[in-house]
Phi, psi and omega in degrees: 000125179268094185298319180297319179294317179297316179297317179297315178297319180296319178298315178297315179303312180296318180300319179291319180291331177299329179296339180283342178050052183234108182300328180293321176293319178300319179296315177304312181294321178296314184287328184251013187306313182297319179295318180294314182300319185271352186286129172283166176270338180207166186269336187253141183292343176272004176253167181293141170065033180275066180193162175304135182085358182297322180295316179297312181301313179302313182297319178296317180295319179295316179299315179298315179297319178300316181296318181294315180297314180303316181290312185292328179264000179053049183283335179075021178287136182302131182301320180298320178293321177299314180297313183297311183288314181297317183282329189249001189298339179235024182298341176297343178291350175284340181103233179240185178297333185245339185238136174283147176284314179259135174241150176301135179290126180259359179266115178300321180299312180298322178293310186286317186274326185249350183068022182271102184274339179230157173234163181277141181283111181288349179279348178278144173300145181293123176205148172289163178301315181298315181292322177295321178299310180298320179296314181297316179298315181291330179292339175262004178077020178284122181269144179233144170288168177300321180294319178296317179300312181298317181300314180291317182301326183257011188296341180272359174120146179283351179286342179284142184308316184292347183252353184300328179302327184266005188303328182254024178300143179256010181294119180301323181295319178296313179297320180297315179297314181297318180294317180295317179298318179299317179298314184290313184293320182283341179270351182287000000 
């Protein structure tokens, strides 16, 4: 674990969220900071961000990609929406206020044979990452525009049954998030 890199990424994450000037987001980050800092982005070592600090790094990379695409294609998507969606689109991976979403894998077989470094916490109520993210944000009173809500709701992909309705959405913010995630995940 590279503690300096995690600290640097967390500082950058906080600096960007401060630009949103939203006390509810600040409260969420203050209360869940340790969980966010230690949260991986994925459970398997062959996937992106399978390490402590992985969620923060992934979110920063997605946000950066969103900003670059928006600028280069002159899409005109609001910077505040890019920051909010890019930084928070997978915050549900921290779990709940009391339970972690990812737990250290205790099975040597799963680690060695499958590369599964983390397992999912069975004590959490069943929710998709997107739905858990939206639930967590609303439980802290974070308001979203309809466009921000759609982008986060569909952030795990239009191939999922719950997102197929939005597959032909023309929302620039949704398209921007999906394109940025694809760039980040495929480059990992």
